[in-house]
C-alpha positions, 0 to 999 in steps of 0.5 A, spaced: 876 296 094 873 295 087 867 290 086 871 286 081 877 285 086 871 283 092 868 278 088 875 275 086 877 275 093 871 272 096 874 265 096 879 267 101 874 267 107 871 261 105 874 257 110 869 251 109 873 249 103 879 247 108 877 240 109 876 238 102 882 243 100 887 239 105 885 232 103 886 234 095 893 237 097 895 230 101 892 226 095 896 230 090 902 229 094 901 222 095 900 220 088 905 224 084 913 222 085 918 227 086 921 227 079 914 228 076 912 234 081 919 237 079 917 237 071 910 239 073 912 245 077 917 247 072 923 246 076 927 243 070 925 249 066 926 254 071 919 257 070 912 255 072 909 250 067 902 251 069 901 258 066 905 256 059 900 250 058 894 253 059 895 257 053 893 251 049 886 250 052 884 257 053 887 259 046 884 253 042 877 255 045 877 262 044 878 261 037 873 256 037 868 261 039 870 266 034 869 261 029 862 259 032 860 267 031 863 267 024 859 261 022 852 264 025 854 271 021 856 268 015 851 263 012 853 258 007 860 257 010 858 254 016 859 247 015 867 248 014 867 253 020 863 248 025 868 243 023 874 247 024 871 249 031 869 242 033 877 240 032 879 246 036 874 244 042 877 237 042 884 240 041 883 244 047 880 238 051 887 235 050 891 241 052 887 241 058 890 234 061 897 236 062 895 243 064 890 241 069 896 236 072 901 242 073 895 246 076 894 240 081 901 239 082 902 247 084 896 247 088 898 242 093 904 246 096 900 253 097 898 257 103 891 255 106 888 262 103 891 261 096 888 253 096 881 256 097 882 261 091 885 255 087 880 250 089 874 255 086 879 256 080 880 248 079 872 247 079 870 253 074 875 250 069 873 243 071 866 245 069 868 249 063 872 242 060 865 238 062 861 243 058 866 243 052 866 235 052 858 236 051 859 241 046 863 235 042 858 230 043 852 235 041 856 236 034 857 229 033 849 228 033 848 234 029 846 239 034 850 245 031 846 250 035 847 247 041 854 246 040 855 253 039 851 255 045 855 250 049 862 253 047 860 260 049 858 257 056 864 253 056 868 259 054 865 264 059 866 259 065 874 258 063 874 266 063 872 266 070 877 261 072 882 264 068 881 271 072 881 267 078 888 264 076 891 271 074 888 273 081 891 268 085 898 269 081 898 277 081 894 279 088 896 273 092 903 271 089 902 264 088 907 262 083 911 269 084 918 269 085 918 271 093 926 273 093 926 277 087 927 284 091 933 281 094 939 284 090 935 290 089 934 292 097 940 289 100 945 294 101 952 293 097 958 292 101 961 286 105 958 285 112 960 281 118 955 275 120 959 271 125 965 268 127 967 262 123 969 258 129 962 259 132 959 256 126 957 249 127 958 245 120 952 243 117 947 247 121 944 253 118 944 260 121 940 266 120 943 273 119 941 280 117 944 285 112 941 291 113 933 289 113 935 283 108 935 276 111 941 271 110 942 264 110 949 262 112 951 255 112 958 252 114 961 246 111 967 244 113 972 250 111 967 253 106 961 258 108 955 259 103 950 264 104 943 265 100 937 269 101 934 267 107 927 268 104 925 262 100 923 264 093 917 259 093 913 262 098 917 266 103 919 261 108 925 262 112 930 257 110 935 258 116 930 253 119 931 248 114 935 242 113 942 241 110 943 235 105 947 233 100 944 232 093 948 229 087 954 231 091 952 238 092 951 241 099 943 243 099 938 247 103 931 244 104 925 249 105 922 248 112 915 249 109 914 245 102 921 242 102 924 245 096 931 244 095 936 249 093 944 248 092 948 252 097 953 253 092 949 257 086 942 258 089 939 253 083 933 249 084 934 242 085 927 240 087 921 244 087 915 246 088 920 252 087 922 254 080 926 260 081 933 260 084 935 263 091 939 270 090 946 268 092 951 272 097 959 272 096 963 270 102 969 271 105 973 269 112 977 275 115 981 274 121 976 269 123 970 273 122 965 271 116 963 277 111 958 276 106 956 281 100 950 280 096 951 278 089 949 284 084 945 283 078 948 285 072 948 293 071 943 293 077 947 296 083 945 294 090 942 299 095 946 304 099 951 301 104 948 301 111 951 301 118 956 296 119 959 296 112 966 293 111 968 295 104 
């Protein structure tokens, strides 16, 4: 394993963080009401919000450090460059507030090993923000060289925190869509998943199409089917509860309580931000058939044993 990967992976084994990590998660869940969490998760825009918001502080602070370097290398223009750098540092601090809020909202619904990395990520960014705040104070007192040094230190810490954040997303799949592959790997065609009369209305059932798990729910005379793997963190949705939200039948994820519409897979409540892949349904001679709904221009996988059409 590459050295950098070993370094970034190190917090995964730090089980001594679990006590603090669990308490922090419970505090966030208690403090934030569901509508606020939906906004901070990015549920309302269909995309995780935290990585969008962090562009402001990271971008502003990077530019501030660049201006600090120019001010050092170009005598005679340093006063104006320092003022601009200070303004960028303050902009970054202001932008960090909503970014931090969104990050903590996401943090509360992660797996244990993800929370360990996220806690170190948050600590690095918290210290970085404090260092930039000290830079603002130093500039206000005319200690320009000290402010430039603090900017560089703050950016170094922020860079380390950003590396952990990227590692958390790309290696440990926090914020990724865990159901994205379903339309690609599910065999095309109609497949039987049970007898209509044997399905109890309102009780979710798990079925298989090839190797793909399918959630099947009967509601009166209607049958709905979605990918069984939750797009948030891969929970088995058939272990969840069927509810009604805004007049729509929905399934509640058993792990982190994301709510998905059974009619079209849309996210009703987070922490999920990606919708569930949908399966078309039909009832033929009392037997329920399902078929994965293919992506435009992207055929599903080859049919397997049991295909009906």
